N, C-alpha and C positions, 0 to 999 in steps of 0.2 A: 371614280364615282362622281356623279354630278352633284351640284349643290342641293337639289331637291332630295336626293337619296341620302345625303349626309344629314340633312335636317330631320328626315324620317328616322334615321338611325339614332340621332341624338335624342329625339322625342321618345323613341322606344326605350332607350337607356334610362331616361328620367322616369318613365312609366314603370319600368322594372324595379328601379330603386324605391319608388313609392310603394309598389306592391310588396317588395321584400320588407320594408319598414312596417307595413300593415301586418304581415305575417308575424314578424318579431313581436309586435305589440298586442297580438291576439292571445287571449287566455283560453286554454283548453282544460275543461273540467270533466273528469271521468271518475266513475265510482266502481268499486268492487266490494260487495258486501258493505260492512260498516266504514269502509275507507273511501275518502274522496281526495283526489289529487288535482291540484291546479298547477298547470305547467304553461309557461310562456312559449310562443312560437319559436324562440331560439333554443328551446329545450331546457331552459333553466327552470328548475322546480321551484315554484313560488310558495306552495303551501300544501300540507298534508292535514286533512281533517278526519276526525273519528266520530262516528255516531255516538251520541251521549249515552245511548242505551247499551252499548257494547261493554262488556265486563271481561277482564282477563282473569280467568280462574285457574289456569294451568299453563305449563310450559307449551303444551300443544296449541293453546289459544294464541300464545305469542308467536309460535311458528306460523300458524294460520294467518295471523295479522301481518306478519312480514311477507308472506306469499301474496296477500291481497294488495299490499303496497306495491310490490313488484308488478303484479298484474295490472293495477290501475295506471301505474307509470308507463308500462308497455303500451297499454291501450291509448294513453294520451299521445305517445310518440307516433302511433299509427294514425291517429286523427290529424296530427300535425303534418305527417307525410301526405295524407289524402288532401288536406286543405292546401298545402303547398303545391301539389300537383295540379289541383283545380285552378289555382291562381296563376301559377307560372307556366302551365302547359301551353298556353297560347303563345308565349314568347319563344318557347322551344320550337314550336311549329314554324314561327316566323323566321327564326334564326337558322332553320334547316337549309335555307338557300344560300347561306353565307359560308 
């Protein structure tokens, strides 16, 4: 490899690291019914919020609430995947030649 190519590869590595850091520090907020989930780009769950109007009146309500937490968390994960693909896809295309 010549020095110009090495510099381009090093620059791309720095750009990829900055992009990964941006993904990790991005909050993804999704809702399902009265549940809102905030998850960071590294998939760490930051917060679960509930609509103040929601009242648990039965065991079925609790089961439904649990299902909504799972659904909102799954949706946040899908948004993280999509965002990551959008941000990192260009690097995958560039690295295809290596």
